[in-house]
N, C-alpha and C positions, 0 to 999 in steps of 0.2 A: 567465464567460469560458470555463470548461472546456467547457460545452456548445457553444460555437462555436469550439472547438479553438484558442483564444487562450491558449496555455499560458504564455507570458511575462506576459500581463495578469493571468492568475490567480495566477501565481508572486508578482507584485508585491503583489497584494491580500492574499494568504494571509501574506506576509511581514509586512505591516502588523499583521494580526491577531495573529501569533505574537509580534511585538514587544510587544504589549500583554498578551498571555496565552499564554505559552509552553506551558501545560498544557491546551490546547484540542484534544482527540483529533480533532475533525472537521476543524479547520484543519490539523492535521498530516497527516491523510489527503489533504486537498486539496492541500497543498504537495507531498506525495509524488506525487500524481497529476500535478500541474503539471510536475514534473521528469521524470516518466516520458515525458510528451508531448514533453519537450525532449531525450529520449534519453539520460537520466542515471539508469540503473537502480540503481547503487550508492547514490546519494543518496536515490532513492526508498525503498530498503530501510531506510535510516536513519530516515526519517520515519515509515514504516509501523511499524517496531519500536517507536519512542517512543510512537506512538498506541496500540498494543497494550499497553504497559506501564501506560498511563494508564486504558485501558478494555479489559480482558480480554474483554469481550463482543463485541468487533469481530472475531469469528473468521473473517469473509470475507476478512480480510487474509491469513490463513494461505494461503488458496487463491491470492490475488493474488500472494503472495510466492513460492509455488510456481511459478506461471506465469512470474514474472520469472526465476527461476533456471533454469527449463526453456528459455525462449525467447531471453532477452536476454543471459544470462550463461553459458549452456551448461554448467551444473553440475547434472546429474541426481541426484547424491546429495543435494544440499541441496533440490532441488525435491521429491524423494520424501519427505524429512523434513517439509517444510511441508504437502505434501499429506496425509501421516499425520496431522499436528496437526489439520488441517482435518477429516478424516474422524472422528478421535476426538472433537472438539468438537461436531460437527454431526449425526453419524450419518445421512449423506445416503441417500436412497432410491435404488432401482435405475435411475432415470432421470436422476440428477445425472450431468453430464458429468465 
């Protein structure tokens, strides 16, 4: 559903998965992404944060959270904090945006 931008349909399915397995980091990310598509950035952050706690190797979420704070929430301080976490975790090359 996410690939077809059916965010409500994706949300409903991820909710079912999380009802069965609340500690599924992939489902938490999917739920967050569904909520992002429904223009709910604060709720998206909640699910991304929970996924990171369960799987700290999902460092791309730091970048996604930085983008959320920068573009949707207009909080540049928090955006920079998350971008810094992403950089520290990944050591991106000079061509990384």
